[in-house]
Structure formats: structure tokens, C-alpha cells
C-alpha positions as CSV (number, residue, x, y, z in Angstrom):
1,X,0.0,0.0,0.0
2,X,1.4,3.4,-1.0
3,X,1.9,6.1,1.6
4,X,0.1,9.3,0.7
5,X,2.3,11.7,2.6
6,X,5.2,12.7,0.3
7,X,8.9,12.4,1.0
8,X,10.3,15.9,0.7
9,X,13.4,16.6,-1.3
10,X,15.7,19.7,-1.1
11,X,17.8,20.4,-4.2
12,X,21.1,22.2,-3.8
13,X,22.0,23.6,-7.2
14,X,20.0,24.0,-10.3
15,X,22.4,24.1,-13.2
16,X,22.7,21.6,-16.0
17,X,22.3,18.6,-13.7
18,X,20.1,20.1,-11.0
19,X,17.5,21.4,-13.5
20,X,17.4,18.0,-15.1
21,X,16.9,16.3,-11.8
22,X,14.0,18.7,-11.1
23,X,12.5,18.0,-14.5
24,X,12.6,14.3,-14.1
25,X,11.1,14.5,-10.7
26,X,8.2,16.4,-12.1
27,X,7.6,14.5,-15.4
28,X,8.2,11.0,-13.9
29,X,6.4,11.7,-10.6
30,X,3.9,8.9,-10.9
31,X,6.6,6.3,-11.8
32,X,8.9,7.4,-9.0
33,X,6.1,7.2,-6.5
34,X,5.2,3.7,-7.6
35,X,8.9,2.6,-7.4
36,X,9.4,4.1,-4.0
37,X,6.1,3.4,-2.4
38,X,5.4,7.1,-1.7
39,X,5.2,10.3,-3.7
40,X,8.3,12.6,-3.7
41,X,7.9,16.3,-3.5
42,X,10.4,19.0,-4.5
43,X,10.3,21.1,-1.3
44,X,13.0,23.7,-2.1
45,X,15.7,24.6,-4.6
46,X,18.8,26.5,-3.4
47,X,20.5,28.7,-6.0
48,X,23.0,31.5,-6.2
49,X,21.0,33.6,-8.8
50,X,17.3,33.5,-8.0
51,X,16.2,35.8,-10.8
52,X,17.1,33.4,-13.5
53,X,14.1,31.8,-15.2
54,X,13.9,28.0,-14.5
55,X,11.4,26.3,-16.6
56,X,9.1,23.9,-14.8
57,X,10.2,25.0,-11.3
58,X,7.8,27.0,-9.1
59,X,9.6,30.3,-8.3
60,X,8.2,30.0,-4.7
61,X,10.5,27.0,-4.1
62,X,13.6,28.9,-5.1
63,X,15.9,30.3,-2.3
64,X,19.4,31.6,-1.9
65,X,19.5,30.5,1.7
66,X,20.8,26.9,1.3
67,X,21.6,26.6,5.0
68,X,18.0,27.4,6.0
69,X,16.7,24.9,3.5
70,X,18.7,22.0,4.9
71,X,17.9,23.0,8.5
72,X,14.1,22.9,8.0
73,X,13.7,19.6,9.7
74,X,11.0,18.3,7.4
75,X,13.3,17.5,4.6
76,X,13.8,13.8,4.0
77,X,16.5,13.9,1.3
78,X,19.0,16.6,0.2
79,X,20.3,16.3,-3.3
80,X,23.6,18.2,-3.6
81,X,24.8,19.1,-7.1
82,X,26.6,22.4,-6.5
83,X,30.1,20.9,-6.5
84,X,33.2,22.1,-4.9
85,X,34.4,21.7,-1.3
86,X,32.6,24.6,0.5
87,X,29.8,25.3,1.1
88,X,28.9,21.8,0.0
89,X,30.7,20.1,2.9
90,X,29.0,22.2,5.5
91,X,25.6,21.9,3.9
92,X,25.8,18.1,3.7
93,X,26.9,17.7,7.4
94,X,24.2,20.1,8.4
95,X,21.6,18.1,6.5
96,X,22.6,15.0,8.4
97,X,22.4,16.8,11.7
98,X,18.8,17.9,10.9
99,X,17.5,14.5,9.9
100,X,18.0,14.3,6.1
101,X,19.9,11.7,4.0
102,X,22.0,13.0,1.2
103,X,22.5,12.2,-2.5
104,X,25.6,13.9,-4.0
105,X,27.4,14.1,-7.3
106,X,30.4,15.9,-5.7
107,X,33.5,13.9,-6.7
108,X,36.0,16.4,-5.5
109,X,34.5,16.6,-2.0
110,X,34.0,12.8,-1.7
111,X,37.6,12.2,-2.8
112,X,38.9,14.6,-0.2
113,X,36.6,14.1,2.7
114,X,34.6,11.0,2.0
115,X,35.6,9.3,5.3
116,X,34.4,12.3,7.4
117,X,31.1,12.5,5.5
118,X,30.5,8.8,5.9
119,X,31.2,9.1,9.6
120,X,28.7,12.0,9.9
121,X,26.1,10.0,8.0
122,X,26.6,7.0,10.3
123,X,26.5,9.1,13.4
124,X,23.1,10.4,12.5
125,X,21.8,7.2,11.0
126,X,21.4,8.6,7.5
127,X,22.3,7.6,4.0
128,X,25.1,9.1,1.8
129,X,24.8,7.9,-1.8
130,X,26.9,9.2,-4.7
131,X,26.6,7.1,-7.9
132,X,26.6,10.2,-10.0
133,X,30.1,11.3,-8.7
134,X,32.1,8.8,-10.8
135,X,30.8,8.0,-14.2
136,X,27.5,9.8,-14.9
137,X,24.8,7.4,-16.0
138,X,27.1,4.3,-15.8
139,X,26.1,2.1,-12.8
140,X,29.5,1.5,-11.2
141,X,29.5,2.3,-7.5
142,X,26.5,0.1,-6.7
143,X,27.9,-2.9,-8.6
144,X,31.3,-2.5,-6.8
145,X,29.7,-1.9,-3.4
146,X,26.8,-4.4,-3.6
147,X,26.9,-6.8,-6.6
148,X,30.6,-7.6,-6.1
149,X,30.4,-7.4,-2.2
150,X,31.2,-11.2,-2.0
151,X,34.1,-11.0,-4.5
152,X,37.7,-9.8,-4.4
153,X,38.3,-6.9,-6.8
154,X,41.9,-6.8,-8.0
155,X,41.9,-4.1,-10.6
156,X,39.8,-1.2,-11.9
157,X,41.0,0.3,-15.2
158,X,39.0,3.0,-16.8
159,X,38.3,6.0,-19.0
160,X,36.4,8.2,-16.6
161,X,36.6,11.6,-18.3
162,X,34.7,12.3,-21.5
163,X,36.5,15.5,-22.4
164,X,39.9,13.9,-22.4
165,X,38.7,10.8,-24.3
166,X,37.1,13.0,-27.0
167,X,40.4,14.9,-27.4
168,X,42.6,11.8,-27.6
169,X,40.1,10.0,-29.9
170,X,40.2,13.0,-32.2
171,X,44.0,13.0,-32.2
172,X,44.0,9.3,-33.0
173,X,41.5,9.3,-35.7
174,X,42.5,12.5,-37.6
175,X,46.2,13.0,-36.7
176,X,45.3,16.4,-35.1
177,X,47.6,17.9,-32.5
178,X,46.5,18.4,-28.9
179,X,45.6,22.1,-29.2
180,X,43.6,21.6,-32.4
181,X,41.6,18.7,-30.8
182,X,41.1,20.7,-27.6
183,X,39.7,23.7,-29.7
184,X,37.2,21.4,-31.3
185,X,36.2,19.9,-28.0
186,X,35.6,23.4,-26.6
187,X,33.6,24.5,-29.7
188,X,31.3,21.4,-29.3
189,X,30.8,22.0,-25.6
190,X,32.8,19.0,-24.4
191,X,35.5,21.1,-22.8
192,X,35.1,24.0,-20.4
193,X,36.6,27.4,-21.1
194,X,39.2,26.4,-18.5
195,X,39.8,22.7,-19.2
196,X,42.5,22.3,-16.5
197,X,40.5,20.0,-14.3
198,X,39.9,17.6,-17.2
199,X,43.2,17.7,-19.2
200,X,45.5,17.7,-16.2
201,X,43.7,14.7,-14.7
202,X,42.3,16.3,-11.5
203,X,38.7,15.2,-12.4
204,X,39.8,11.6,-13.1
205,X,42.0,11.5,-10.0
206,X,39.1,12.3,-7.7
207,X,37.1,9.5,-9.4
208,X,40.0,7.1,-9.0
209,X,40.2,7.8,-5.3
210,X,36.5,7.0,-4.9
211,X,36.7,3.9,-7.0
212,X,39.8,2.6,-5.2
213,X,38.3,3.1,-1.8
214,X,35.2,1.1,-2.7
215,X,36.9,-1.6,-4.6
216,X,39.6,-2.3,-2.0
217,X,37.7,-1.5,1.2
218,X,40.5,1.0,2.1
219,X,40.4,4.7,2.5
220,X,42.0,6.3,-0.5
221,X,42.2,10.1,-0.6
222,X,42.8,12.4,-3.5
223,X,46.3,13.1,-2.2
224,X,47.0,9.3,-2.5
225,X,46.4,9.3,-6.3
226,X,49.3,9.8,-8.7
227,X,48.2,12.3,-11.3
228,X,49.7,13.1,-14.7
229,X,47.8,15.2,-17.4
230,X,47.6,14.6,-21.1
231,X,48.7,18.0,-22.4
232,X,52.1,16.7,-23.5
233,X,50.7,13.9,-25.7
234,X,51.6,14.5,-29.3
235,X,50.7,13.3,-32.8
236,X,54.1,11.6,-32.8
237,X,53.1,9.6,-29.8
238,X,50.0,8.4,-31.6
239,X,52.2,7.4,-34.6
240,X,54.4,5.4,-32.3
241,X,51.4,3.8,-30.6
242,X,50.0,2.7,-34.0
243,X,53.3,1.1,-34.9
244,X,52.9,-1.0,-31.7
245,X,49.2,-1.8,-32.5
246,X,48.1,0.5,-29.7
247,X,46.2,3.7,-29.1
248,X,46.5,6.2,-26.2
249,X,43.9,6.9,-23.5
250,X,43.9,8.9,-20.2
251,X,43.4,6.1,-17.7
252,X,42.4,5.9,-14.1
253,X,44.0,2.7,-12.7
254,X,43.4,1.2,-9.3
255,X,45.3,-2.0,-8.5
256,X,45.8,-4.4,-5.7
257,X,49.4,-5.6,-5.3
258,X,50.4,-9.2,-6.1
259,X,50.7,-10.0,-2.4
260,X,47.4,-8.3,-1.6
261,X,49.0,-6.1,1.1
262,X,48.8,-2.8,-0.7
263,X,47.0,-0.8,-3.4
264,X,47.9,1.9,-5.8
265,X,45.7,4.5,-7.6
266,X,46.9,6.6,-10.5
267,X,45.8,8.7,-13.5
268,X,48.0,9.2,-16.6
269,X,48.1,8.8,-20.4
270,X,48.9,5.2,-21.5
271,X,49.2,3.2,-24.6
272,X,46.8,0.3,-24.7
273,X,46.5,-2.5,-27.3
274,X,43.9,-2.1,-29.9
275,X,42.6,-5.5,-28.9
276,X,41.7,-4.3,-25.4
277,X,38.0,-3.3,-24.9
278,X,38.9,0.2,-23.7
279,X,40.6,0.9,-27.0
280,X,37.3,1.0,-28.8
281,X,35.7,3.6,-26.5
282,X,35.3,6.6,-28.8
283,X,34.2,10.3,-28.4
284,X,33.1,11.6,-25.1
285,X,32.1,8.2,-23.7
286,X,33.4,6.6,-20.5
287,X,34.1,2.9,-19.8
288,X,35.5,1.1,-16.8
289,X,37.0,-2.4,-16.8
290,X,36.8,-4.3,-13.5
291,X,38.8,-7.5,-12.8
292,X,37.9,-9.7,-9.8
293,X,38.6,-13.2,-8.6
294,X,35.2,-14.8,-9.1
295,X,33.4,-12.7,-11.7
296,X,36.5,-12.3,-13.9
297,X,36.5,-9.4,-16.2
298,X,33.6,-6.9,-16.4
299,X,33.2,-3.8,-18.4
300,X,30.8,-0.9,-17.8
301,X,30.2,1.5,-20.7
302,X,28.1,4.6,-21.4
303,X,27.9,8.4,-21.3
304,X,29.9,9.6,-18.3
305,X,28.8,13.3,-18.2
306,X,26.0,15.7,-19.2
307,X,22.8,16.8,-17.6
308,X,20.5,13.9,-18.4
309,X,23.0,11.0,-17.8
310,X,24.2,12.4,-14.5
311,X,20.6,13.2,-13.4
312,X,19.7,9.5,-14.2
313,X,22.3,8.4,-11.6
314,X,21.1,11.0,-9.1
315,X,17.5,9.8,-9.5
316,X,18.5,6.2,-9.1
317,X,20.2,7.1,-5.8
318,X,17.1,9.1,-4.8
319,X,14.8,6.2,-5.3
320,X,17.1,3.9,-3.2
321,X,17.5,6.4,-0.4
322,X,13.7,7.1,-0.3
323,X,13.0,3.4,-0.1
324,X,15.4,3.1,2.9
325,X,13.7,6.1,4.5
326,X,10.3,4.4,4.2
327,X,11.6,1.2,5.6
328,X,13.5,2.9,8.5
329,X,16.8,1.5,7.3
330,X,20.0,2.7,5.7
331,X,22.1,1.4,2.8
332,X,25.8,0.4,2.8
333,X,28.1,2.9,4.4
334,X,31.8,3.2,4.1
335,X,33.7,-0.1,4.0
336,X,37.3,0.5,5.0
337,X,38.0,-2.6,7.1
338,X,40.8,-3.8,4.9
339,X,42.9,-0.7,5.7
340,X,45.5,-1.6,3.1
341,X,48.6,0.4,2.5
342,X,48.4,2.9,-0.4
343,X,51.7,2.6,-2.1
344,X,53.5,5.4,-3.9
345,X,53.9,5.6,-7.7
346,X,57.5,4.5,-7.5
347,X,56.3,1.0,-6.5
348,X,54.0,0.6,-9.6
349,X,55.2,-2.0,-12.1
350,X,54.2,-1.7,-15.8
351,X,55.7,-1.6,-19.3
352,X,57.2,1.6,-20.7
353,X,57.6,3.2,-24.2
354,X,60.6,5.6,-24.3
355,X,61.5,7.7,-27.3
356,X,65.0,9.1,-27.3
357,X,66.8,11.6,-29.6
358,X,70.3,10.3,-30.0
359,X,73.4,10.8,-32.1
360,X,73.4,8.6,-35.3
361,X,76.7,6.8,-34.8
362,X,78.0,3.4,-33.9
363,X,77.8,2.2,-30.3
364,X,74.8,4.4,-29.2
365,X,72.4,1.4,-28.9
366,X,75.0,-0.5,-26.8
367,X,75.4,2.5,-24.4
368,X,71.6,2.8,-24.0
369,X,71.1,-0.9,-23.5
370,X,73.9,-0.9,-20.8
371,X,72.1,1.9,-18.9
372,X,68.9,-0.1,-18.9
373,X,70.7,-3.2,-17.7
374,X,72.5,-1.4,-14.9
375,X,69.1,-0.3,-13.5
376,X,67.5,-3.7,-13.8
377,X,65.1,-2.7,-16.6
378,X,64.7,-5.4,-19.3
379,X,64.2,-4.3,-22.9
380,X,61.5,-5.9,-24.9
381,X,62.0,-4.2,-28.3
382,X,64.1,-1.4,-29.8
383,X,63.6,0.5,-33.0
384,X,66.1,3.0,-34.4
385,X,65.9,5.5,-37.3
386,X,68.7,7.8,-38.3
387,X,69.3,10.7,-40.7
388,X,72.0,13.4,-41.1
389,X,73.8,12.6,-37.9
390,X,70.7,12.5,-35.7
391,X,68.5,9.5,-34.8
392,X,65.5,8.5,-32.9
393,X,65.6,5.4,-30.6
394,X,62.4,3.9,-29.4
395,X,62.7,1.4,-26.5
396,X,59.8,-0.7,-25.2
397,X,60.5,-2.4,-21.9
398,X,59.3,-5.5,-20.1
399,X,57.6,-4.7,-16.8
400,X,59.6,-2.5,-14.5
401,X,58.9,-0.3,-11.5
402,X,58.4,3.4,-11.9
403,X,61.3,4.0,-9.6
404,X,63.7,1.9,-11.6
405,X,62.5,3.5,-14.8
406,X,63.0,7.0,-13.4
407,X,66.6,6.1,-12.4
408,X,67.2,4.8,-15.9
409,X,66.0,7.9,-17.6
410,X,68.1,10.1,-15.4
411,X,71.2,8.1,-16.3
412,X,70.3,8.2,-20.0
413,X,70.1,12.0,-19.9
414,X,73.8,12.1,-18.8
415,X,75.0,10.2,-21.9
416,X,76.7,12.5,-24.4
417,X,75.1,10.5,-27.2
418,X,71.6,11.1,-25.9
419,X,70.3,14.5,-27.1
420,X,67.1,14.3,-25.2
421,X,64.1,12.2,-24.0
422,X,61.3,13.0,-26.5
423,X,58.6,11.1,-24.6
424,X,57.9,8.5,-21.9
425,X,54.6,6.6,-21.8
426,X,53.3,3.7,-19.9
427,X,51.9,0.7,-21.7
428,X,48.8,-0.8,-20.0
429,X,45.9,-3.2,-20.5
430,X,47.7,-6.4,-21.4
């Protein structure tokens, strides 16, 4: 039997995502009520600019006083889509204190202060859900937290930023340079006027921290994630990748060590074989590849950003939280029981593609090979091309630690025959 008294929802933020959440709540009201077991009512919308016309939203619901809205006491669920650290953090904790559960899409805040927010939710017996914070419409957090709760996840490898994937895909398919591809992404609305958060990997690093924490039952903060942007990737790198049967993606990689005692989380450009499922992810789409003991290899794919896809994830969380509210229960909270060590990037072991500018004369290859051997880095393949006294030397290694590779590169720079290190790129996804 359906309850007639509605569950009241406060919406913090009414931009691209927030306005779509409000629209779906209105247009799908009957379906949402049937799925929840009670109607849901939009009880207030906190914004910064109240004079802006918001189609489909009663102006009487609009307020600039977000604090007063979350303190009302009759609010069942607060939906936070304003982003940033403050005032979002204070508003969320205030919501818990005044009896509301929270649905958030705030990846930066969750990556930085997820543990404290979970603790506040637990202290007050409320829910904190955030499916929309990682991959837009793609169901990822719930499968990791619930569907794979009885399994052991060993690796999460993914494309979690649509802007960077669009740029790299354009460079790959057309031969365009980085700036040209970025300009097109900006013109099409895929890149912000200031694309730093995307192209420098900050956005993906926040998502990697959240994914690693859930996958490995260990607290992983944003500061624990190694981050390297993609602004130095060149058309020449793509040509080299193609010669290896690879393409280049900006990847978020979360891994459990072979002995199971530690984990790593990192974001950086990497070459991946064209045979890997992630290589075929085109345009602004996202995809995440999960490897676990029992389930094996799973791939989650779809639109990772935008108003409608992100709102879809928000509404999915809203339904779950409202159901819990009706039943007097809460869903899964933070699971950090494993408390594994988060290892630094220097401990990461992978393959490397190194392009060197060298003198075109006898003995250069032998010198370079000696340096690799002295640092314990095994060479898989070498390709050399020379002309007019200059040459390029491309070395692909077997698996080596980041620390040993860094030492190798420093030693190579000291060789008189090495003019410079043109590029270094990791090779993943084997």
C-alpha cells in the first residue's frame, strides 16, 4: 500500500544537472512514487542567482539560503549538485544533523573528505549515496559496493573523463595535434573554457580515489592518487602507438598488489593494445574495466557526463534512499575494514615506451642498453631510425617499477650521445 504523505526533497544547485533532476522528478512523478512506495515532493531549490528563469520550477520554491533549507527539519533527502568543497561540505553535514539523508554528485568533496562525510552520516543514521560522482549514468559504485560485495576486486581500469577521451580520440582518428583537438572539444561544448581539471587529470584522480576506496575496502584520498595530465601527448606519440598496435587513453588505474597487502591509484596517459575493450571507446564516452577473482572481467560503458546521464544516476540514488527512508533502514556505508597500505607511484610495475633523440653513430644502442641493464630494466623491443647525424631510438621495456625507470631515464640524460628524451609513456591493458 502506497503512503500518501510525500517524501520531501531539497535540491542544492539548479544548473545543468540540477535542472534535469527537477524536470525528471516532475515528469516522472507517478513512476517514481510507484517505485518508491510514496510520492516525492520537491520542497525547495537553493541557487545563487534567484532571478534566472527556471522552466518547470515553481519560483516559490527557489531560495538563496541553502543553510536554512537543509535545516528545515521536514526534509527527507537533500540532493547536492553544486560541486566544490565549500559550502557543499558544511551543507551536507548540516543536512545529516537535521535529519536528512544525502544524494551527492560531488566527486571532489568525496575524494577529499569521504571518510568524514560517511562518519557524519553514520553518526546520525542517515544515507550518503553518490553514484553520479564517478561515471555519470554508468552504474558503477552500486555494482562495486553491492553486486561484487562477495568477490575480491583486483583491478579497476577505466576512462572516466569524457573530455579527455574526446580529445585523444580526435588526435588518434584525424592526426590532429593536442591544441587543435582541444579547440574542437571546446567548440562542441565537451571542454570548459578552462579545461585544466579535465586535461590535467584532476577530475579523473578524484574519481580514481572514490573507486579505489570502494573496490579495495580501504580509505584512499585524493592526495594518494598519482596524477599526470595529457597536455604533452603529441601526434608523434600516436604514430608510435599505432606502430605497436596501440592507441592512447587517459586512464584511471586502481590496483591491488600481487601479495594483496597494498594498493595503488593513478591517473595518466597510457598506450593500450587495440585488442583491449577500452581501445574502442570513442568520443566523449566513458568505460570502466573491472577485474575480480570470481566474476572475472567486467566492463561498464556509457555516457559519463552531461545533464541527463548524471541526473539519471542521481535519481537512481534518490529512489534507493527514499525506499530506505520508508523502511527505516540505511544502505551500505563506508567499508574501509581492509585498511591496506596505499603505495606510492614508485612501486608501480608496468611496461614503458621511451622515445630518445640520439646521435646517429655506432655504439649508441649499446650504451643505451647498458644503462637499462644497470638499472635492472629489461628491454623488450628497440627501433632505431637515423638521418643526417641524428636518430630516434624507441625502446619498449618489459615490466619495470616506476622508480627503476626513473633512475634509468636520469642516467640516459647524462649520456653524451643522448640529445634528449622525447617522450615516456606507460603501456597498460595487457
